[in-house]
BABA-110883 format. One line per 10 residues: their letters; for each residue x negated, y negated, z negated of N, C-alpha, C, CB. Coordinates in steps of 0.05 Angstrom, whole numbers. Each point is the difference from the previous one (the first is absolute). Glycine has a CB too. Layout:
<nuzas>
a = X Y Z X Y Z X Y Z X Y Z; ...
</nuzas>
This chain:
<nuzas>
mgkptlelia = -17 25 0 17 -25 1 -16 -26 0 35 26 -26; -29 -44 42 -16 -25 1 6 -18 -23 -1 4 49; -11 -30 -48 5 -15 -21 32 -10 -3 -50 -13 6; 61 16 -30 28 -7 -2 8 -29 6 0 36 -33; 23 -39 46 8 -27 8 24 -7 -14 -19 4 44; 28 -28 -44 27 -9 -10 21 15 13 -16 -44 -10; 15 48 36 20 15 12 2 28 -10 -6 -29 39; -16 42 -43 0 27 -12 14 1 -27 -42 10 24; 33 -29 -41 11 -2 -27 30 -4 2 -42 -18 -18; 52 -2 35 28 -6 2 15 25 11 -10 -49 7
kecgvtkglv = 0 67 10 11 22 11 3 21 -22 -18 -11 45; -2 14 -61 0 21 -21 19 -7 -23 -48 12 11; 53 -37 -16 17 -11 -22 29 -5 12 -41 -23 -24; 43 23 50 28 -5 11 9 -29 -3 12 48 -13; -33 -66 16 6 -30 -2 -13 -14 23 3 2 -52; 0 -28 52 -10 -15 23 -29 -8 -6 48 -17 13; -64 10 8 -25 -8 -2 -3 -25 -16 -9 23 41; 27 -43 -37 -1 -24 -13 5 5 -32 16 -23 46; 1 42 -53 4 4 -29 -26 11 -12 49 8 7; -60 11 6 -27 11 -10 -22 -22 -4 10 43 25
sralagknnv = -10 -61 -4 -19 -23 -1 4 -17 -25 0 0 50; 26 -7 -55 8 -17 -21 -5 15 -27 34 -23 32; -28 49 -34 -4 14 -25 -29 2 -7 41 25 8; -58 -18 13 -29 3 -7 -15 -27 -5 0 42 29; 12 -64 -19 -10 -27 -3 8 -12 -26 1 -4 46; 16 16 -62 10 -9 -24 21 -22 -1 -43 14 -14; 60 -15 38 19 -18 1 24 7 -19 -16 -10 48; 30 -10 -55 22 6 -21 27 7 9 -24 -29 -28; 27 31 56 25 7 11 1 30 8 4 -47 17; -16 62 -34 1 31 2 8 10 -26 -35 2 34
sdqtrekiir = 54 18 -35 7 11 -26 -22 18 -11 49 -3 14; -49 2 -42 -21 16 -12 -3 28 9 8 -29 -36; 16 41 38 0 29 7 -11 5 29 42 7 -31; -33 -26 49 -11 4 27 -29 -7 1 45 -10 20; -55 -10 -35 -30 -7 0 -14 23 -9 7 -47 -9; 0 61 -14 -13 22 -12 -1 24 20 17 -16 -46; 5 21 62 -1 21 19 -20 -6 20 46 12 -8; -47 -36 19 -17 -8 23 -29 1 -11 38 -32 22; -44 22 -46 -27 0 -10 -10 29 -4 10 -44 -24; 7 61 16 -7 29 -4 -9 12 25 31 4 -36
katelgydtk = -13 -8 57 -4 13 26 -25 -12 12 50 8 8; -55 -34 -9 -22 -14 10 -27 11 -12 30 -40 7; -29 44 -33 -23 11 -15 -4 29 8 8 -32 -40; 13 48 45 -4 26 7 -10 3 28 33 11 -32; -27 -29 48 -11 0 29 -27 -11 1 47 -6 18; -56 -7 -39 -30 -12 -1 0 -28 13 -22 48 4; 45 -63 -4 2 -28 8 -17 -18 -16 46 8 15; -63 -26 -1 -15 -20 -16 16 -25 -2 -45 18 14; 53 -25 -39 16 -25 -5 -17 -24 5 27 24 -33; -52 -24 36 -17 -23 4 11 -12 29 -44 20 -29
rlrnsksnls = 53 -3 45 8 -11 27 23 -22 -1 -13 46 19; 25 -46 -43 24 -18 -2 -7 -28 -12 28 42 -7; -55 -49 3 -6 -27 -7 11 -20 17 -38 17 -19; 46 -40 8 11 -20 16 -15 -27 -6 45 26 3; -34 -47 6 -15 -27 -3 -1 -11 -28 14 -11 45; 2 25 -64 -2 -10 -28 -28 4 -11 48 10 -7; -54 -26 -12 -27 4 -13 -3 26 -12 -2 -45 -9; -21 57 8 -5 26 -11 4 -2 -31 -33 11 37; 35 -32 -49 5 -3 -27 30 8 -6 -37 -36 -2; 53 36 22 27 8 -2 6 28 3 9 -41 14
hvllvtstri = -31 58 -9 0 29 4 -8 12 -26 -11 -3 50; 25 25 -57 -6 17 -23 -4 27 8 26 -28 -29; -49 40 21 -6 26 9 7 21 -22 -36 -18 30; 56 36 -24 8 19 -22 -15 27 7 48 -22 -8; -67 29 -11 -15 23 3 9 24 -14 -34 -28 7; 41 51 8 11 23 -15 -8 24 14 39 -25 -16; -37 47 4 -8 26 14 26 15 10 -43 4 -32; 39 14 52 22 14 10 16 14 -21 -24 4 42; 10 8 -62 15 14 -21 18 -17 -16 -37 29 -2; 29 -54 -3 15 -21 -15 22 -8 17 -38 -15 -24
lfkedfwqpi = 32 8 49 21 -13 18 23 17 4 -35 -23 23; 31 50 -22 22 17 6 14 14 -25 -24 8 44; 17 -18 -69 14 11 -21 28 -18 -4 -47 19 -23; 67 -9 35 25 -14 3 11 -8 -27 9 25 42; -11 -7 -63 15 -3 -25 -14 -22 -15 16 48 -2; -42 -49 2 -16 -17 -20 -8 -26 16 -19 42 -28; 2 -39 46 -14 -24 11 14 -15 19 -37 21 -8; 53 -8 26 13 -14 22 16 -25 -7 2 44 21; 16 -41 -42 15 -22 -9 -17 -23 -11 35 32 -8; -59 -27 -2 -18 -23 -9 -11 -13 25 -12 23 -43
itsisstlsr = 2 -7 63 -12 -11 24 21 -15 16 -34 38 1; 56 -29 1 21 -13 16 9 -26 -14 14 44 19; -12 -44 -45 4 -25 -14 -21 -21 2 25 27 -30; -51 -18 29 -21 -20 4 2 -11 26 -29 22 -29; 31 -5 50 0 -11 28 23 -18 6 -24 40 15; 48 -32 -23 23 -17 5 0 -26 -14 25 41 7; -36 -42 -32 -2 -25 -17 -20 -19 12 13 26 -42; -37 -14 52 -19 -17 11 10 -12 28 -36 27 -24; 51 -11 38 11 -8 25 19 -25 -4 -5 49 17; 21 -48 -39 18 -21 -5 -16 -25 -8 36 32 -14
qnliveymvf = -61 -29 7 -17 -24 -5 -16 -7 21 -1 11 -44; 9 0 69 -15 -10 25 -29 11 -1 29 -43 3; -36 64 -18 -25 12 1 0 24 16 -9 -17 -43; -10 23 58 -2 22 20 -15 25 -13 0 -36 40; 12 57 -41 -11 25 -13 -12 18 21 35 -2 -37; -61 7 34 -13 21 14 -5 23 -16 -19 -33 28; 17 56 -14 -5 26 -16 -25 12 8 47 9 -3; -63 -1 -16 -23 18 5 4 30 -16 -33 -45 6; 38 63 10 7 27 -11 -24 18 4 49 -6 10; -58 18 -30 -24 19 1 7 28 -11 -32 -39 -5
dednvdsnll = 13 56 12 2 28 -10 -20 1 -23 13 21 46; -2 -15 -69 -15 0 -25 -25 18 3 44 -8 -26; -45 29 41 -21 20 4 -17 -10 23 29 38 -17; -23 -58 32 -16 -5 24 0 -29 3 12 44 23; -28 -60 -40 -3 -29 2 -25 -3 19 21 -11 -48; -16 7 73 -22 -1 18 -10 -28 5 17 41 21; -39 -42 -4 -14 -26 5 19 -19 16 -46 23 0; 61 -14 16 19 -14 17 18 -15 -16 -3 32 34; 17 -19 -55 19 -13 -18 -17 -21 -15 32 43 -6; -54 -37 -4 -15 -21 -17 -8 -23 17 -17 36 -31
kklkdstcga = 11 -32 56 -9 -23 17 28 -18 5 -41 30 23; 63 -19 -19 25 -15 3 3 -15 -25 22 35 30; -27 -26 -53 6 -13 -25 -21 -22 -3 19 42 -22; -43 -39 28 -19 -20 0 7 -24 17 -32 36 -9; 43 -28 32 6 -21 21 28 -15 -8 -25 29 38; 39 -18 -56 26 -13 -6 -5 -29 -12 22 48 -8; -4 -65 19 0 -28 -10 26 -6 -15 -30 -14 38; 42 33 -47 25 -7 -15 -5 -18 -24 20 44 15; 2 -57 -23 -2 -17 -24 1 13 -27 18 -32 27; -5 58 -27 2 14 -24 2 30 6 21 -41 -23
fivmhvtike = -26 56 2 1 30 2 16 12 -22 -45 -1 22; 62 19 -14 16 16 -21 -8 30 4 42 -33 0; -51 45 -20 -10 29 0 20 14 -18 -51 -11 8; 61 34 5 21 15 -12 -14 25 -14 36 -16 36; -41 12 -61 -9 22 -18 -28 11 3 46 11 0; -51 0 26 -24 15 6 -24 -19 3 28 35 22; -46 -39 -39 -24 -18 2 -24 16 8 17 -31 -36; -21 36 61 -23 13 11 -24 -20 -3 29 29 33; -51 -19 -45 -20 -17 -4 -11 -15 23 -8 28 -35; 3 -14 60 -10 -12 23 19 -24 10 -22 45 13
imdilltknk = 49 -39 -18 18 -20 9 1 -24 -19 26 35 21; -27 -31 -46 -2 -21 -21 -25 -18 2 26 30 -29; -47 -16 33 -25 -14 3 0 -20 22 -22 38 -17; 36 -33 39 3 -19 21 17 -23 -7 -5 36 30; 30 -28 -42 19 -21 -7 -13 -19 -21 40 31 9; -56 -22 -26 -11 -17 -20 -20 -21 11 8 37 -32; -19 -32 56 -15 -20 14 14 -22 12 -30 34 8; 56 -30 -5 15 -19 16 7 -25 -14 17 38 24; -19 -41 -52 8 -22 -15 27 -10 6 -46 -10 -4; 65 30 9 28 -5 4 15 13 -19 -5 -6 46
pivvvdpknf = 31 -3 -53 15 11 -20 5 31 5 21 -45 -7; -23 63 -14 3 29 4 19 6 -23 -48 12 21; 69 4 -14 20 11 -19 -2 30 4 31 -41 1; -34 55 -25 1 30 0 25 8 -13 -49 4 -3; 67 9 15 24 11 -14 -5 27 -13 27 -24 33; -23 28 -59 -4 24 -13 -28 10 5 48 10 3; -68 -22 -10 -29 7 7 -8 26 -11 -13 -46 2; -1 63 15 -12 23 -11 -24 -5 -16 17 23 37; -33 -45 -30 -22 -9 -13 -1 -29 -7 -21 36 21; 2 -44 -40 2 -28 -8 -20 -16 17 14 13 -50
yseatqfkfs = -3 -39 59 -16 -19 15 7 -27 -13 -2 28 46; -17 -40 -60 4 -24 -13 5 -23 19 -29 17 -36; 19 -15 61 4 -22 20 28 -1 14 -50 4 8; 65 18 -12 25 0 13 23 -3 -21 -19 29 37; 43 -39 -30 23 0 -16 14 28 -1 4 -49 12; 0 58 -33 11 26 -5 30 0 -8 -47 15 -13; 64 -4 29 28 2 -5 3 30 -12 15 -35 40; -10 35 -66 2 26 -16 26 4 -12 -47 -4 -11; 53 27 5 26 7 -15 -6 1 -29 18 27 38; 3 -28 -54 -4 1 -30 -8 26 -9 34 -34 -6
nydstytatq = -58 42 14 -6 28 -6 -4 8 -30 -19 -2 44; 2 -17 -56 -5 5 -29 26 -3 -17 -48 -17 7; 61 -3 0 23 -8 -17 22 24 2 -10 -53 7; 14 61 19 22 19 6 -6 28 -13 9 -25 43; -34 35 -40 -4 25 -13 -1 -2 -31 -25 13 41; 19 -36 -51 3 -6 -29 28 6 -7 -36 -36 -1; 56 23 17 27 1 -3 11 28 2 0 -46 18; -9 61 1 6 28 4 -7 17 -23 -6 -6 47; -18 2 -57 -9 17 -24 15 -7 -24 -46 3 18; 51 -29 -22 16 -11 -23 28 15 0 -24 -48 1
rlieqghkni = 35 48 22 28 11 5 -1 30 -10 10 -32 43; -30 45 -36 1 31 -5 -7 3 -30 -16 14 49; 2 -33 -62 -5 3 -28 27 -6 -16 -51 -14 7; 65 -5 3 26 -9 -11 19 24 2 -6 -50 14; 2 65 7 19 25 3 -11 24 -13 15 -17 43; -34 15 -61 -10 18 -19 -22 20 8 44 -6 -17; -55 -1 40 -22 17 9 -25 -6 -16 21 1 46; -37 21 -55 -24 -3 -13 -24 9 13 27 5 -36; -23 8 58 -23 13 15 3 -10 30 -2 45 -32; -11 -65 40 6 -14 27 -25 -1 15 37 -30 -17
afygsdshst = -34 37 43 -24 1 18 2 -22 22 -4 51 -8; -19 -59 18 -2 -16 24 -11 16 22 -5 -41 -26; 17 43 50 -8 16 22 -5 -18 23 27 40 -16; -53 -41 25 -6 -18 22 -30 1 8 40 -30 -14; -50 11 29 -27 -2 10 -10 -27 -3 9 35 31; -28 -38 -51 -12 -28 -5 -16 -9 26 -5 10 -52; -7 8 65 -17 -6 24 15 -7 24 -32 29 -17; 57 -25 19 17 -2 25 2 -31 7 27 45 -11; -20 -59 -10 5 -30 4 0 -15 -25 25 10 38; -27 -36 -36 1 -19 -23 28 5 -14 -31 -37 24
sfrerhegfm = 52 39 -10 28 3 -10 -1 24 -22 23 -17 47; -32 41 -35 2 24 -14 -17 -3 -29 6 26 48; -29 -39 -44 -17 -4 -23 14 -18 -19 -42 7 27; 53 -29 -20 15 -18 -17 24 12 -14 -16 -36 29; 30 56 -14 22 14 -11 -9 18 -23 23 -2 44; -46 14 -40 -11 17 -20 -8 -17 -27 -17 33 40; 7 -57 -33 -8 -17 -22 24 -7 -17 -39 -18 26; 60 11 -13 24 -7 -13 12 24 -19 8 -34 40; -11 58 -29 7 22 -17 -17 3 -24 17 22 40; -42 -24 -36 -19 4 -23 4 -22 -20 -33 23 30
acmeahkgqv = 39 -48 -21 3 -21 -19 26 5 -17 -24 -32 33; 44 42 -22 25 5 -14 -6 23 -21 29 -15 41; -42 35 -31 -6 23 -18 -17 -10 -23 3 32 39; -24 -49 -34 -16 -11 -20 17 -17 -20 -39 -1 34; 58 -11 -25 19 -16 -19 15 18 -17 4 -35 33; 1 60 -26 13 19 -17 -18 22 -9 40 -11 23; -64 4 -25 -20 22 -11 7 11 -24 -32 -20 20; 31 46 -23 6 14 -25 30 10 2 -34 -28 -27; 50 17 44 28 9 3 5 18 23 12 -40 -21; -30 37 42 5 15 24 -27 9 11 42 -25 10
qsyslifdnk = -42 46 6 -25 12 12 0 -5 29 -1 36 -35; -21 -47 46 0 -6 29 -19 21 14 8 -52 -10; -1 54 35 -17 18 18 -2 -14 28 17 44 -25; -42 -46 33 -6 -14 26 -8 22 18 -16 -45 -21; 34 50 43 -6 19 19 -7 -13 28 31 32 -25; -59 -37 27 -9 -16 20 -16 17 22 -1 -38 -34; 11 37 57 -10 18 23 -11 -18 22 35 35 -10; -52 -22 27 -12 -12 22 20 1 25 -48 13 -18; 56 -37 29 19 -1 21 -12 -6 27 33 -13 -33; -58 20 36 -14 -5 26 13 12 23 -42 -2 -23
nknfadetml = 57 24 20 15 13 23 28 -9 2 -28 40 -4; 34 -60 -13 28 -12 1 21 21 -6 -16 -33 34; 11 54 -50 22 17 -8 19 -8 -22 -30 32 15; 23 -52 -28 15 -12 -21 9 22 -21 16 -37 34; -35 53 -40 7 22 -19 -24 18 -4 49 -1 15; -50 14 -38 -18 20 -7 14 21 -15 -36 -33 -1; 47 51 15 19 20 -13 -13 16 -19 25 3 38; -50 5 -35 -15 16 -21 -4 -15 -25 -23 23 36; 14 -48 -33 -3 -17 -25 26 -2 -16 -34 -27 25; 55 20 -10 26 -5 -13 10 26 -12 11 -37 31
tnaltkkpit = -13 60 -17 9 26 -8 -14 7 -27 8 13 49; -36 -17 -49 -14 7 -25 9 -16 -23 -39 14 26; 42 -42 -22 7 -16 -20 30 7 -12 -33 -35 22; 52 40 -3 26 6 -11 2 28 -13 19 -31 36; -36 50 -30 -1 26 -12 -14 1 -26 3 19 44; -23 -41 -48 -17 2 -24 6 -22 -19 -36 21 27; 51 -43 -18 5 -23 -17 32 -4 -5 -46 -22 20; 54 13 -42 27 -4 -7 12 -25 13 -9 24 -42; 2 -28 68 10 -25 13 31 3 6 -47 -8 20; 61 -15 -27 27 -4 5 9 -20 19 3 16 -41
aivcandiia = -23 -33 48 5 -23 19 -25 -8 15 36 -17 -31; -31 8 54 -22 -8 20 5 -26 11 -8 46 12; -10 -65 -13 0 -24 14 -18 3 27 7 -27 -45; 4 24 69 -15 6 22 -8 -26 14 23 46 5; -46 -45 10 -12 -25 11 18 -10 24 -48 17 -14; 64 0 25 20 -9 20 22 22 5 -36 -30 23; 55 23 -5 22 20 2 -8 24 14 31 -35 0; -51 33 20 -9 24 14 -11 20 -21 -10 -28 45; -8 18 -62 -12 16 -20 23 13 -19 -44 -30 2; 64 15 -9 22 7 -16 13 24 15 7 -49 -19
vnaiktiyrl = 1 46 43 14 21 15 -16 25 1 23 -35 28; -47 32 -24 -20 24 0 -2 13 -26 -26 -22 34; 28 6 -56 -2 9 -28 27 17 -5 -31 -42 -16; 53 31 26 25 12 -6 0 29 14 24 -48 -5; -34 51 28 -2 24 14 -17 20 -14 7 -24 41; -31 14 -53 -15 18 -17 14 9 -25 -39 -22 17; 54 3 -28 16 7 -26 19 22 6 -3 -46 -17; 17 43 38 20 22 11 -12 26 4 24 -35 22; -49 34 -10 -13 26 5 -9 13 -23 -13 -15 41; 11 1 -65 -7 10 -23 25 12 -18 -40 -32 4
grvvpkdisi = 62 28 11 26 9 -14 11 -18 -19 -16 43 4; 6 -69 -3 12 -20 -19 16 -22 15 -38 8 -31; 55 -23 16 19 -15 12 -4 -30 -9 32 40 1; -28 -59 19 -3 -28 -5 31 -11 -1 -51 -4 24; 58 -10 -44 -16 -10 -23 2 18 -25 6 -46 17; 7 67 -15 7 17 -24 -25 8 -15 40 19 24; -60 -13 -9 -26 10 -13 -21 -22 2 11 50 11; -12 -64 11 -21 -20 3 12 -24 16 -36 36 -1; 34 -61 -13 9 -24 12 -21 -12 20 27 -8 -41; -20 -3 62 -18 -12 20 9 -29 7 -9 48 19
igfdnikage = -10 -67 -19 4 -26 11 -21 -5 22 21 -17 -44; -12 4 68 -18 -4 21 -5 -31 2 15 43 24; -22 -52 2 -4 -28 6 0 -4 30 -26 -7 -44; 43 -13 55 1 -8 27 28 0 10 -44 17 6; 63 1 -17 27 0 11 3 7 27 9 -32 -32; -21 54 41 3 11 27 24 16 3 -47 -1 4; 59 5 20 22 14 4 1 29 -9 4 -30 34; -27 44 -31 -3 25 -9 7 3 -29 -33 6 35; 26 -24 -52 5 2 -30 29 -5 -5 -47 -17 -11; 58 0 27 29 -7 -6 18 22 9 -9 -49 5
lmtpalstfn = 3 64 18 15 21 9 -1 27 -12 -3 -25 36; -20 28 -51 -6 28 -11 19 4 -26 -51 -2 18; 53 27 -25 14 8 -25 -18 11 -19 39 9 25; -41 -21 -49 13 -24 -8 -12 -23 13 11 20 -43; 5 -43 46 -10 -25 11 -23 -10 -18 47 -11 20; -68 1 -8 -24 -8 -14 1 -26 -14 -23 26 32; 18 -29 -58 -4 -27 -12 -26 -12 12 24 14 -43; -25 -40 46 -22 -12 15 -2 -29 -4 6 35 33; -23 -49 -21 -2 -30 0 2 -8 29 -29 -2 -42; 47 -19 47 6 -8 26 -19 -22 7 49 14 -4
iprqqlgeev = -61 -10 29 -16 -22 12 17 -16 18 -40 27 -4; 45 -54 -1 18 -17 17 -13 -4 27 19 -23 -41; -19 40 60 -14 0 23 6 -26 18 1 51 -4; 21 -55 8 8 -26 17 -9 -25 -13 42 22 17; -37 -24 -42 -7 -26 -15 -31 -1 0 43 -1 -31; -57 23 28 -29 2 -3 -12 -13 26 2 43 -30; 8 -31 53 -7 -9 28 4 -30 4 13 46 19; 11 -58 -29 5 -28 1 -20 -15 -15 47 10 6; -55 1 -30 -17 -18 -18 -29 1 13 29 10 -46; -38 14 57 -24 -2 13 -1 -19 23 -5 45 -14
aryvtnvlky = 25 -47 31 2 -17 22 0 -29 -9 24 36 26; -8 -42 -45 4 -27 -12 -29 -9 -10 52 9 -15; -65 8 1 -27 -6 -11 -18 -8 22 7 31 -36; -8 -14 57 -20 -5 22 9 -26 14 -10 51 7; 36 -55 -3 10 -25 14 -10 -24 -17 43 24 19; -40 -24 -46 -6 -23 -16 -31 -5 -1 43 10 -28; -59 11 32 -30 -4 0 -8 -12 25 -6 39 -28; 21 -29 50 -10 -10 27 10 -29 6 -2 48 17; 29 -52 -25 12 -25 8 -4 -23 -21 32 28 25; -35 -21 -52 1 -21 -19 -25 3 -19 52 -2 2
nriklsqvvv = -73 17 8 -24 4 -15 6 5 -30 -23 -30 33; 42 48 -38 6 7 -28 -24 14 -13 50 4 12; -53 -8 -36 -21 12 -16 1 30 3 2 -38 -32; -25 52 34 0 28 5 3 14 -27 -28 -6 42; 42 28 -44 4 15 -24 -16 25 2 45 -20 -6; -56 31 -17 -13 23 -2 18 25 2 -32 -25 -26; 55 24 11 18 22 -1 28 -11 -2 -35 29 -22; 52 -16 36 31 -3 -5 12 29 -8 4 -42 38; 6 41 -62 13 25 -8 31 0 2 -40 7 -32; 49 12 48 29 2 5 13 19 -19 -9 -11 49
qcdyiernsn = 30 1 -63 14 17 -19 16 21 13 3 -38 -30; -6 63 18 15 23 12 18 10 -23 -38 14 33; 63 -15 -28 20 7 -19 3 31 -4 23 -43 12; -18 49 -37 6 28 -5 29 11 8 -34 -7 -37; 33 30 50 27 10 7 1 28 -14 4 -25 49; 13 27 -68 3 28 -15 22 14 14 -16 -17 -45; 8 42 54 19 18 13 1 24 -18 -9 -17 47; 7 42 -36 5 24 -14 -24 18 -8 42 -3 24; -66 -4 -18 -23 16 -3 -14 -3 -27 -5 -4 49; 17 -13 -67 -10 -1 -27 23 0 -19 -41 -23 16
rkiga = 36 33 -39 22 1 -19 -11 -2 -29 27 28 33; -9 -32 -51 -5 -3 -30 -5 29 -9 31 -45 -7; -52 49 -10 -6 25 -10 25 8 -18 -53 -9 1; 63 34 4 22 11 -16 27 -8 10 -29 -2 -39; 28 -16 63 27 -7 11 10 22 18 -11 -48 -3
</nuzas>
């Protein structure tokens, strides 16, 4: 297949060439749903959004840097990305996309990044060192959403990781649980590590009243589980409740618990984090913390707009409150 064209993207999406052009150029007369559909197809076909630069100053361009894995996570990341893009468009800022393969950051991609003259950069979660090293030489505003690693030069939009898992642990203690575990991977991301810290802080506040267990696994293969570790802990320790680093880990933990012949929440209570559909639809429905995805995207876009247009003071961190949703996966001891 040759280089993808606007005509090809339009044909694949079942829309007009003009609509594709407006969507990829960040125009505000395209619905969010249609824009997202076109962006996904263009990315899938390998279209270079740099072709869409117009006469506006490059300062009005924002480069959104994301990986293919993140871009196509419909449940979690797509609502955030769509919200960022549409909000920036309404502010007459043009959004370009740079999408990369996490396992293949090649010299061609790095050269494109070096040559970029965009006015600001938004990085979605995955902070590959080679990419960040280039961005940090640009002396332009950089926003990282849910950073995997810490970069003091960038503004970090984070979730209330520490506070929320402190709240989750406190809730389980209030429900009478005396042996509580945290299940996650500190090395996976800053968010996971902060969630573990919130758990440990709450357990320290109740020292002598409860027993804590930290089940920390290596998530380099992105399995979001260590069934052997969890099985050993549940068979050898009197654990009655688990705070999980995210909902995927919680869903995997529940599968392990059922394979052991135990029942959630009758035998073991579980609380997750992220509020993904899989947790809401499973039986029992998973207690979790909701990430306000649309509002988060709007706040990221507004912050970038204010920095570019009004020279707003740069912030080190912005922490977004994640509200607790109690469903049916945790219960009071004896209830």
